[in-house]
Gaussian input, Z-matrix of N, CA and C with variables (Angstrom, degrees):
# hf/3-21g

backbone

0 1
 N
 C     1     B1
 C     2     B2     1     A1
 N     3     B3     2     A2     1     D1
 C     4     B4     3     A3     2     D2
 C     5     B5     4     A4     3     D3
 N     6     B6     5     A5     4     D4
 C     7     B7     6     A6     5     D5
 C     8     B8     7     A7     6     D6
 N     9     B9     8     A8     7     D7
 C    10    B10     9     A9     8     D8
 C    11    B11    10    A10     9     D9
 N    12    B12    11    A11    10    D10
 C    13    B13    12    A12    11    D11
 C    14    B14    13    A13    12    D12
 N    15    B15    14    A14    13    D13
 C    16    B16    15    A15    14    D14
 C    17    B17    16    A16    15    D15
 N    18    B18    17    A17    16    D16
 C    19    B19    18    A18    17    D17
 C    20    B20    19    A19    18    D18
 N    21    B21    20    A20    19    D19
 C    22    B22    21    A21    20    D20
 C    23    B23    22    A22    21    D21
 N    24    B24    23    A23    22    D22
 C    25    B25    24    A24    23    D23
 C    26    B26    25    A25    24    D24
 N    27    B27    26    A26    25    D25
 C    28    B28    27    A27    26    D26
 C    29    B29    28    A28    27    D27
 N    30    B30    29    A29    28    D28
 C    31    B31    30    A30    29    D29
 C    32    B32    31    A31    30    D30
 N    33    B33    32    A32    31    D31
 C    34    B34    33    A33    32    D32
 C    35    B35    34    A34    33    D33
 N    36    B36    35    A35    34    D34
 C    37    B37    36    A36    35    D35
 C    38    B38    37    A37    36    D36
 N    39    B39    38    A38    37    D37
 C    40    B40    39    A39    38    D38
 C    41    B41    40    A40    39    D39
 N    42    B42    41    A41    40    D40
 C    43    B43    42    A42    41    D41
 C    44    B44    43    A43    42    D42
 N    45    B45    44    A44    43    D43
 C    46    B46    45    A45    44    D44
 C    47    B47    46    A46    45    D45
 N    48    B48    47    A47    46    D46
 C    49    B49    48    A48    47    D47
 C    50    B50    49    A49    48    D48
 N    51    B51    50    A50    49    D49
 C    52    B52    51    A51    50    D50
 C    53    B53    52    A52    51    D51
 N    54    B54    53    A53    52    D52
 C    55    B55    54    A54    53    D53
 C    56    B56    55    A55    54    D54
 N    57    B57    56    A56    55    D55
 C    58    B58    57    A57    56    D56
 C    59    B59    58    A58    57    D57
 N    60    B60    59    A59    58    D58
 C    61    B61    60    A60    59    D59
 C    62    B62    61    A61    60    D60
 N    63    B63    62    A62    61    D61
 C    64    B64    63    A63    62    D62
 C    65    B65    64    A64    63    D63
 N    66    B66    65    A65    64    D64
 C    67    B67    66    A66    65    D65
 C    68    B68    67    A67    66    D66
 N    69    B69    68    A68    67    D67
 C    70    B70    69    A69    68    D68
 C    71    B71    70    A70    69    D69
 N    72    B72    71    A71    70    D70
 C    73    B73    72    A72    71    D71
 C    74    B74    73    A73    72    D72
 N    75    B75    74    A74    73    D73
 C    76    B76    75    A75    74    D74
 C    77    B77    76    A76    75    D75
 N    78    B78    77    A77    76    D76
 C    79    B79    78    A78    77    D77
 C    80    B80    79    A79    78    D78
 N    81    B81    80    A80    79    D79
 C    82    B82    81    A81    80    D80
 C    83    B83    82    A82    81    D81
 N    84    B84    83    A83    82    D82
 C    85    B85    84    A84    83    D83
 C    86    B86    85    A85    84    D84
 N    87    B87    86    A86    85    D85
 C    88    B88    87    A87    86    D86
 C    89    B89    88    A88    87    D87
 N    90    B90    89    A89    88    D88
 C    91    B91    90    A90    89    D89
 C    92    B92    91    A91    90    D90
 N    93    B93    92    A92    91    D91
 C    94    B94    93    A93    92    D92
 C    95    B95    94    A94    93    D93
 N    96    B96    95    A95    94    D94
 C    97    B97    96    A96    95    D95
 C    98    B98    97    A97    96    D96
 N    99    B99    98    A98    97    D97
 C   100   B100    99    A99    98    D98
 C   101   B101   100   A100    99    D99
 N   102   B102   101   A101   100   D100
 C   103   B103   102   A102   101   D101
 C   104   B104   103   A103   102   D102
 N   105   B105   104   A104   103   D103
 C   106   B106   105   A105   104   D104
 C   107   B107   106   A106   105   D105
 N   108   B108   107   A107   106   D106
 C   109   B109   108   A108   107   D107
 C   110   B110   109   A109   108   D108
 N   111   B111   110   A110   109   D109
 C   112   B112   111   A111   110   D110
 C   113   B113   112   A112   111   D111
 N   114   B114   113   A113   112   D112
 C   115   B115   114   A114   113   D113
 C   116   B116   115   A115   114   D114
 N   117   B117   116   A116   115   D115
 C   118   B118   117   A117   116   D116
 C   119   B119   118   A118   117   D117
 N   120   B120   119   A119   118   D118
 C   121   B121   120   A120   119   D119
 C   122   B122   121   A121   120   D120
 N   123   B123   122   A122   121   D121
 C   124   B124   123   A123   122   D122
 C   125   B125   124   A124   123   D123
 N   126   B126   125   A125   124   D124
 C   127   B127   126   A126   125   D125
 C   128   B128   127   A127   126   D126
 N   129   B129   128   A128   127   D127
 C   130   B130   129   A129   128   D128
 C   131   B131   130   A130   129   D129
 N   132   B132   131   A131   130   D130
 C   133   B133   132   A132   131   D131
 C   134   B134   133   A133   132   D132
 N   135   B135   134   A134   133   D133
 C   136   B136   135   A135   134   D134
 C   137   B137   136   A136   135   D135
 N   138   B138   137   A137   136   D136
 C   139   B139   138   A138   137   D137
 C   140   B140   139   A139   138   D138
 N   141   B141   140   A140   139   D139
 C   142   B142   141   A141   140   D140
 C   143   B143   142   A142   141   D141
 N   144   B144   143   A143   142   D142
 C   145   B145   144   A144   143   D143
 C   146   B146   145   A145   144   D144
 N   147   B147   146   A146   145   D145
 C   148   B148   147   A147   146   D146
 C   149   B149   148   A148   147   D147
 N   150   B150   149   A149   148   D148
 C   151   B151   150   A150   149   D149
 C   152   B152   151   A151   150   D150
 N   153   B153   152   A152   151   D151
 C   154   B154   153   A153   152   D152
 C   155   B155   154   A154   153   D153
 N   156   B156   155   A155   154   D154
 C   157   B157   156   A156   155   D155
 C   158   B158   157   A157   156   D156
 N   159   B159   158   A158   157   D157
 C   160   B160   159   A159   158   D158
 C   161   B161   160   A160   159   D159
 N   162   B162   161   A161   160   D160
 C   163   B163   162   A162   161   D161
 C   164   B164   163   A163   162   D162
 N   165   B165   164   A164   163   D163
 C   166   B166   165   A165   164   D164
 C   167   B167   166   A166   165   D165
 N   168   B168   167   A167   166   D166
 C   169   B169   168   A168   167   D167
 C   170   B170   169   A169   168   D168
 N   171   B171   170   A170   169   D169
 C   172   B172   171   A171   170   D170
 C   173   B173   172   A172   171   D171
 N   174   B174   173   A173   172   D172
 C   175   B175   174   A174   173   D173
 C   176   B176   175   A175   174   D174
 N   177   B177   176   A176   175   D175
 C   178   B178   177   A177   176   D176
 C   179   B179   178   A178   177   D177
 N   180   B180   179   A179   178   D178
 C   181   B181   180   A180   179   D179
 C   182   B182   181   A181   180   D180
 N   183   B183   182   A182   181   D181
 C   184   B184   183   A183   182   D182
 C   185   B185   184   A184   183   D183
 N   186   B186   185   A185   184   D184
 C   187   B187   186   A186   185   D185
 C   188   B188   187   A187   186   D186
 N   189   B189   188   A188   187   D187
 C   190   B190   189   A189   188   D188
 C   191   B191   190   A190   189   D189
 N   192   B192   191   A191   190   D190
 C   193   B193   192   A192   191   D191
 C   194   B194   193   A193   192   D192
 N   195   B195   194   A194   193   D193
 C   196   B196   195   A195   194   D194
 C   197   B197   196   A196   195   D195
 N   198   B198   197   A197   196   D196
 C   199   B199   198   A198   197   D197
 C   200   B200   199   A199   198   D198
 N   201   B201   200   A200   199   D199
 C   202   B202   201   A201   200   D200
 C   203   B203   202   A202   201   D201
 N   204   B204   203   A203   202   D202
 C   205   B205   204   A204   203   D203
 C   206   B206   205   A205   204   D204
 N   207   B207   206   A206   205   D205
 C   208   B208   207   A207   206   D206
 C   209   B209   208   A208   207   D207
 N   210   B210   209   A209   208   D208
 C   211   B211   210   A210   209   D209
 C   212   B212   211   A211   210   D210
 N   213   B213   212   A212   211   D211
 C   214   B214   213   A213   212   D212
 C   215   B215   214   A214   213   D213
 N   216   B216   215   A215   214   D214
 C   217   B217   216   A216   215   D215
 C   218   B218   217   A217   216   D216
 N   219   B219   218   A218   217   D217
 C   220   B220   219   A219   218   D218
 C   221   B221   220   A220   219   D219
 N   222   B222   221   A221   220   D220
 C   223   B223   222   A222   221   D221
 C   224   B224   223   A223   222   D222
 N   225   B225   224   A224   223   D223
 C   226   B226   225   A225   224   D224
 C   227   B227   226   A226   225   D225
 N   228   B228   227   A227   226   D226
 C   229   B229   228   A228   227   D227
 C   230   B230   229   A229   228   D228
 N   231   B231   230   A230   229   D229
 C   232   B232   231   A231   230   D230
 C   233   B233   232   A232   231   D231
 N   234   B234   233   A233   232   D232
 C   235   B235   234   A234   233   D233
 C   236   B236   235   A235   234   D234
 N   237   B237   236   A236   235   D235
 C   238   B238   237   A237   236   D236
 C   239   B239   238   A238   237   D237
 N   240   B240   239   A239   238   D238
 C   241   B241   240   A240   239   D239
 C   242   B242   241   A241   240   D240
 N   243   B243   242   A242   241   D241
 C   244   B244   243   A243   242   D242
 C   245   B245   244   A244   243   D243
 N   246   B246   245   A245   244   D244
 C   247   B247   246   A246   245   D245
 C   248   B248   247   A247   246   D246
 N   249   B249   248   A248   247   D247
 C   250   B250   249   A249   248   D248
 C   251   B251   250   A250   249   D249
 N   252   B252   251   A251   250   D250
 C   253   B253   252   A252   251   D251
 C   254   B254   253   A253   252   D252
 N   255   B255   254   A254   253   D253
 C   256   B256   255   A255   254   D254
 C   257   B257   256   A256   255   D255
 N   258   B258   257   A257   256   D256
 C   259   B259   258   A258   257   D257
 C   260   B260   259   A259   258   D258
 N   261   B261   260   A260   259   D259
 C   262   B262   261   A261   260   D260
 C   263   B263   262   A262   261   D261
 N   264   B264   263   A263   262   D262
 C   265   B265   264   A264   263   D263
 C   266   B266   265   A265   264   D264
 N   267   B267   266   A266   265   D265
 C   268   B268   267   A267   266   D266
 C   269   B269   268   A268   267   D267

   B1=1.4443
   B2=1.5338
   B3=1.2854
   B4=1.4576
   B5=1.5305
   B6=1.3368
   B7=1.4670
   B8=1.5265
   B9=1.3256
   B10=1.4729
   B11=1.5212
   B12=1.3147
   B13=1.4666
   B14=1.5230
   B15=1.3268
   B16=1.4646
   B17=1.5215
   B18=1.3142
   B19=1.4577
   B20=1.5301
   B21=1.3246
   B22=1.4627
   B23=1.5236
   B24=1.3167
   B25=1.4623
   B26=1.5225
   B27=1.3201
   B28=1.4696
   B29=1.5285
   B30=1.3268
   B31=1.4661
   B32=1.5299
   B33=1.3068
   B34=1.4722
   B35=1.5228
   B36=1.3242
   B37=1.4615
   B38=1.5251
   B39=1.3292
   B40=1.4620
   B41=1.5294
   B42=1.3258
   B43=1.4644
   B44=1.5193
   B45=1.3213
   B46=1.4588
   B47=1.5224
   B48=1.3077
   B49=1.4632
   B50=1.5267
   B51=1.3179
   B52=1.4570
   B53=1.5280
   B54=1.3312
   B55=1.4609
   B56=1.5196
   B57=1.3327
   B58=1.4638
   B59=1.5152
   B60=1.3389
   B61=1.4578
   B62=1.5256
   B63=1.3110
   B64=1.4692
   B65=1.5213
   B66=1.3327
   B67=1.4631
   B68=1.5258
   B69=1.3210
   B70=1.4629
   B71=1.5253
   B72=1.3256
   B73=1.4614
   B74=1.5270
   B75=1.3253
   B76=1.4607
   B77=1.5135
   B78=1.3257
   B79=1.4602
   B80=1.5179
   B81=1.3163
   B82=1.4566
   B83=1.5202
   B84=1.3143
   B85=1.4626
   B86=1.5233
   B87=1.3283
   B88=1.4642
   B89=1.5233
   B90=1.3204
   B91=1.4707
   B92=1.5194
   B93=1.3316
   B94=1.4645
   B95=1.5273
   B96=1.3297
   B97=1.4557
   B98=1.5293
   B99=1.3223
   B100=1.4597
   B101=1.5245
   B102=1.2982
   B103=1.4675
   B104=1.5292
   B105=1.2997
   B106=1.4681
   B107=1.5259
   B108=1.3225
   B109=1.4641
   B110=1.5228
   B111=1.3227
   B112=1.4607
   B113=1.5252
   B114=1.3133
   B115=1.4645
   B116=1.5264
   B117=1.3138
   B118=1.4639
   B119=1.5286
   B120=1.3146
   B121=1.4638
   B122=1.5292
   B123=1.3188
   B124=1.4658
   B125=1.5262
   B126=1.3155
   B127=1.4731
   B128=1.5224
   B129=1.3088
   B130=1.4666
   B131=1.5183
   B132=1.3191
   B133=1.4630
   B134=1.5227
   B135=1.3147
   B136=1.4621
   B137=1.5305
   B138=1.3234
   B139=1.4664
   B140=1.5315
   B141=1.3177
   B142=1.4603
   B143=1.5227
   B144=1.3294
   B145=1.4660
   B146=1.5275
   B147=1.3183
   B148=1.4712
   B149=1.5273
   B150=1.3248
   B151=1.4670
   B152=1.5243
   B153=1.3215
   B154=1.4564
   B155=1.5265
   B156=1.3343
   B157=1.4608
   B158=1.5268
   B159=1.3155
   B160=1.4625
   B161=1.5283
   B162=1.3268
   B163=1.4666
   B164=1.5246
   B165=1.3196
   B166=1.4607
   B167=1.5276
   B168=1.3263
   B169=1.4661
   B170=1.5268
   B171=1.3238
   B172=1.4670
   B173=1.5193
   B174=1.3308
   B175=1.4635
   B176=1.5245
   B177=1.3107
   B178=1.4610
   B179=1.5231
   B180=1.3169
   B181=1.4660
   B182=1.5257
   B183=1.3382
   B184=1.4637
   B185=1.5233
   B186=1.3107
   B187=1.4777
   B188=1.5274
   B189=1.3294
   B190=1.4621
   B191=1.5247
   B192=1.3138
   B193=1.4636
   B194=1.5150
   B195=1.3210
   B196=1.4657
   B197=1.5279
   B198=1.3222
   B199=1.4644
   B200=1.5274
   B201=1.3201
   B202=1.4638
   B203=1.5322
   B204=1.3175
   B205=1.4597
   B206=1.5305
   B207=1.3336
   B208=1.4589
   B209=1.5282
   B210=1.3307
   B211=1.4686
   B212=1.5280
   B213=1.3100
   B214=1.4655
   B215=1.5228
   B216=1.3269
   B217=1.4647
   B218=1.5278
   B219=1.3211
   B220=1.4688
   B221=1.5181
   B222=1.3316
   B223=1.4646
   B224=1.5270
   B225=1.3205
   B226=1.4589
   B227=1.5261
   B228=1.3335
   B229=1.4610
   B230=1.5245
   B231=1.3134
   B232=1.4690
   B233=1.5331
   B234=1.3140
   B235=1.4681
   B236=1.5284
   B237=1.3160
   B238=1.4708
   B239=1.5230
   B240=1.3348
   B241=1.4616
   B242=1.5283
   B243=1.3259
   B244=1.4646
   B245=1.5234
   B246=1.3333
   B247=1.4548
   B248=1.5314
   B249=1.3212
   B250=1.4683
   B251=1.5158
   B252=1.3169
   B253=1.4658
   B254=1.5261
   B255=1.3172
   B256=1.4709
   B257=1.5250
   B258=1.3159
   B259=1.4605
   B260=1.5270
   B261=1.3111
   B262=1.4586
   B263=1.5290
   B264=1.3196
   B265=1.4536
   B266=1.5343
   B267=1.2952
   B268=1.4675
   B269=1.5027
   A1=107.98
   A2=116.11
   A3=121.70
   A4=109.64
   A5=115.89
   A6=120.78
   A7=111.85
   A8=117.50
   A9=121.02
   A10=110.70
   A11=115.79
   A12=120.42
   A13=110.06
   A14=116.83
   A15=119.74
   A16=111.10
   A17=116.69
   A18=120.77
   A19=110.74
   A20=116.86
   A21=120.62
   A22=110.46
   A23=117.73
   A24=120.60
   A25=110.78
   A26=117.40
   A27=120.49
   A28=110.67
   A29=116.92
   A30=119.96
   A31=110.72
   A32=117.47
   A33=120.43
   A34=111.33
   A35=116.64
   A36=119.60
   A37=111.20
   A38=116.41
   A39=119.94
   A40=110.60
   A41=117.39
   A42=120.87
   A43=111.63
   A44=116.17
   A45=120.61
   A46=111.38
   A47=116.45
   A48=120.80
   A49=111.40
   A50=116.73
   A51=120.58
   A52=110.96
   A53=116.55
   A54=120.33
   A55=112.04
   A56=116.62
   A57=120.37
   A58=111.62
   A59=115.90
   A60=118.92
   A61=111.25
   A62=117.06
   A63=120.67
   A64=110.29
   A65=116.82
   A66=119.13
   A67=111.23
   A68=117.81
   A69=119.88
   A70=111.26
   A71=116.99
   A72=120.29
   A73=110.44
   A74=116.57
   A75=120.43
   A76=112.55
   A77=116.54
   A78=119.64
   A79=111.67
   A80=116.33
   A81=119.88
   A82=112.00
   A83=117.69
   A84=119.82
   A85=113.48
   A86=118.28
   A87=119.28
   A88=114.03
   A89=119.11
   A90=123.04
   A91=111.50
   A92=115.24
   A93=124.09
   A94=112.87
   A95=116.49
   A96=122.07
   A97=107.64
   A98=116.65
   A99=121.37
   A100=112.27
   A101=118.15
   A102=121.21
   A103=111.20
   A104=117.20
   A105=120.73
   A106=110.16
   A107=117.06
   A108=119.72
   A109=111.51
   A110=117.60
   A111=120.76
   A112=110.63
   A113=117.67
   A114=121.19
   A115=110.73
   A116=116.91
   A117=119.86
   A118=111.65
   A119=117.72
   A120=121.48
   A121=110.33
   A122=116.43
   A123=120.27
   A124=110.59
   A125=117.39
   A126=120.46
   A127=110.45
   A128=116.51
   A129=120.85
   A130=111.48
   A131=116.37
   A132=120.19
   A133=110.97
   A134=117.66
   A135=120.18
   A136=111.41
   A137=116.80
   A138=119.66
   A139=111.40
   A140=116.75
   A141=120.01
   A142=111.59
   A143=116.77
   A144=120.13
   A145=110.54
   A146=117.58
   A147=119.15
   A148=110.79
   A149=117.59
   A150=120.40
   A151=110.77
   A152=116.56
   A153=121.46
   A154=110.86
   A155=116.66
   A156=119.93
   A157=112.19
   A158=117.49
   A159=120.25
   A160=110.59
   A161=115.67
   A162=119.41
   A163=111.37
   A164=116.85
   A165=121.40
   A166=110.97
   A167=116.45
   A168=120.44
   A169=110.99
   A170=117.03
   A171=120.10
   A172=111.38
   A173=117.11
   A174=119.85
   A175=110.49
   A176=117.47
   A177=119.92
   A178=111.41
   A179=117.19
   A180=120.49
   A181=113.03
   A182=117.78
   A183=120.55
   A184=115.67
   A185=119.70
   A186=123.27
   A187=113.03
   A188=116.22
   A189=121.54
   A190=108.26
   A191=116.26
   A192=121.70
   A193=114.79
   A194=117.66
   A195=119.88
   A196=111.25
   A197=116.47
   A198=119.74
   A199=110.51
   A200=115.68
   A201=119.93
   A202=110.55
   A203=116.46
   A204=121.33
   A205=111.08
   A206=116.84
   A207=121.12
   A208=111.64
   A209=116.98
   A210=119.77
   A211=110.70
   A212=117.01
   A213=120.72
   A214=110.19
   A215=117.72
   A216=121.83
   A217=110.61
   A218=117.23
   A219=120.92
   A220=110.42
   A221=117.18
   A222=120.72
   A223=110.65
   A224=117.23
   A225=121.39
   A226=111.23
   A227=117.06
   A228=120.51
   A229=111.66
   A230=116.88
   A231=119.99
   A232=110.25
   A233=116.75
   A234=120.09
   A235=111.38
   A236=117.04
   A237=120.85
   A238=110.97
   A239=117.48
   A240=117.83
   A241=111.14
   A242=117.62
   A243=120.21
   A244=109.98
   A245=116.71
   A246=120.29
   A247=110.81
   A248=116.78
   A249=120.46
   A250=110.69
   A251=118.00
   A252=121.27
   A253=110.76
   A254=116.87
   A255=120.31
   A256=110.04
   A257=116.82
   A258=120.55
   A259=112.69
   A260=118.01
   A261=121.59
   A262=113.71
   A263=118.07
   A264=120.26
   A265=114.89
   A266=118.27
   A267=119.49
   A268=111.49
   D1=145.77
   D2=-178.37
   D3=-68.56
   D4=142.74
   D5=-178.43
   D6=-58.74
   D7=-37.49
   D8=179.54
   D9=-61.00
   D10=-42.49
   D11=-178.78
   D12=-67.01
   D13=-41.65
   D14=177.59
   D15=-60.90
   D16=-41.02
   D17=-179.79
   D18=-65.60
   D19=-41.36
   D20=179.25
   D21=-65.50
   D22=-40.10
   D23=178.90
   D24=-64.45
   D25=-43.94
   D26=-179.62
   D27=-65.22
   D28=-43.41
   D29=179.50
   D30=-66.46
   D31=-37.03
   D32=177.98
   D33=-66.94
   D34=-40.98
   D35=175.64
   D36=-63.61
   D37=-38.54
   D38=177.51
   D39=-65.35
   D40=-41.25
   D41=177.07
   D42=-64.32
   D43=-38.73
   D44=177.74
   D45=-65.39
   D46=-45.19
   D47=178.86
   D48=-64.95
   D49=-44.85
   D50=179.62
   D51=-63.81
   D52=-40.68
   D53=177.29
   D54=-61.03
   D55=-44.41
   D56=178.67
   D57=-63.75
   D58=-42.06
   D59=-179.31
   D60=-65.21
   D61=-41.74
   D62=178.56
   D63=-64.40
   D64=-44.16
   D65=-178.99
   D66=-65.43
   D67=-42.80
   D68=179.54
   D69=-65.45
   D70=-38.00
   D71=175.61
   D72=-62.10
   D73=-44.89
   D74=179.35
   D75=-65.11
   D76=-39.86
   D77=178.69
   D78=-67.10
   D79=-30.07
   D80=-179.71
   D81=-73.75
   D82=-39.32
   D83=-175.44
   D84=-91.85
   D85=-7.84
   D86=-171.97
   D87=-76.98
   D88=-29.76
   D89=-174.66
   D90=52.36
   D91=44.76
   D92=178.74
   D93=61.69
   D94=32.47
   D95=174.35
   D96=-86.49
   D97=121.16
   D98=-173.74
   D99=-62.69
   D100=-41.95
   D101=-176.37
   D102=-64.13
   D103=-44.65
   D104=179.88
   D105=-67.77
   D106=-41.98
   D107=177.76
   D108=-61.31
   D109=-43.12
   D110=179.86
   D111=-65.44
   D112=-39.50
   D113=178.65
   D114=-60.19
   D115=-49.95
   D116=179.74
   D117=-69.60
   D118=-30.51
   D119=176.23
   D120=-64.68
   D121=-43.33
   D122=-179.62
   D123=-65.57
   D124=-43.78
   D125=178.87
   D126=-60.89
   D127=-44.95
   D128=179.32
   D129=-64.54
   D130=-42.77
   D131=179.78
   D132=-63.09
   D133=-39.68
   D134=177.90
   D135=-63.36
   D136=-40.34
   D137=176.37
   D138=-64.87
   D139=-42.63
   D140=179.16
   D141=-64.88
   D142=-42.49
   D143=-178.70
   D144=-65.92
   D145=-41.68
   D146=179.24
   D147=-64.99
   D148=-39.13
   D149=176.55
   D150=-65.12
   D151=-42.37
   D152=179.62
   D153=-62.09
   D154=-45.05
   D155=-178.29
   D156=-66.63
   D157=-35.73
   D158=176.31
   D159=-63.82
   D160=-43.38
   D161=177.97
   D162=-65.83
   D163=-40.29
   D164=-179.16
   D165=-63.27
   D166=-41.55
   D167=179.47
   D168=-62.98
   D169=-44.19
   D170=178.52
   D171=-69.77
   D172=-32.05
   D173=178.80
   D174=-66.47
   D175=-33.76
   D176=176.95
   D177=-66.01
   D178=-31.57
   D179=-179.69
   D180=-82.34
   D181=-44.05
   D182=-168.53
   D183=-110.74
   D184=-18.46
   D185=178.42
   D186=52.88
   D187=48.71
   D188=177.85
   D189=-97.34
   D190=136.47
   D191=-174.30
   D192=-62.21
   D193=-33.26
   D194=-177.63
   D195=-65.26
   D196=-29.07
   D197=178.50
   D198=-66.05
   D199=-42.43
   D200=177.85
   D201=-65.72
   D202=-40.43
   D203=177.58
   D204=-60.32
   D205=-44.48
   D206=178.37
   D207=-63.32
   D208=-37.47
   D209=177.64
   D210=-64.84
   D211=-37.89
   D212=177.64
   D213=-66.04
   D214=-41.18
   D215=178.25
   D216=-61.66
   D217=-44.47
   D218=179.72
   D219=-62.93
   D220=-42.27
   D221=178.10
   D222=-62.73
   D223=-41.14
   D224=178.68
   D225=-62.12
   D226=-44.59
   D227=178.98
   D228=-65.23
   D229=-36.76
   D230=177.00
   D231=-64.24
   D232=-39.60
   D233=176.74
   D234=-63.89
   D235=-37.85
   D236=179.10
   D237=-63.66
   D238=-46.88
   D239=-177.75
   D240=-72.08
   D241=-30.67
   D242=175.48
   D243=-65.90
   D244=-42.63
   D245=177.43
   D246=-61.31
   D247=-40.33
   D248=178.96
   D249=-61.77
   D250=-46.99
   D251=-179.35
   D252=-62.12
   D253=-44.57
   D254=-179.59
   D255=-66.10
   D256=-42.70
   D257=-178.61
   D258=-65.64
   D259=-35.68
   D260=-177.40
   D261=-78.32
   D262=-26.84
   D263=-170.22
   D264=-119.05
   D265=7.08
   D266=174.75
   D267=-116.37

């Protein structure tokens, strides 16, 4: 595998992990406070989107299957946190 692709995968996994950790920390301390939940949701979404876009850019160049798989995983995690926010505040 090309070194660039390996670096993008590692950075995307790090962004995914950091996003999850930030969101879980925010969900733990928020006590169902909408403003705090939205703040941590936005930070997490920005991390997920940046990871997704990095993978998408490399996927356009190299067409490696793992990149597409990682994009699907990021989309799935974004759906999970969106469902959590909607479920907690509606």
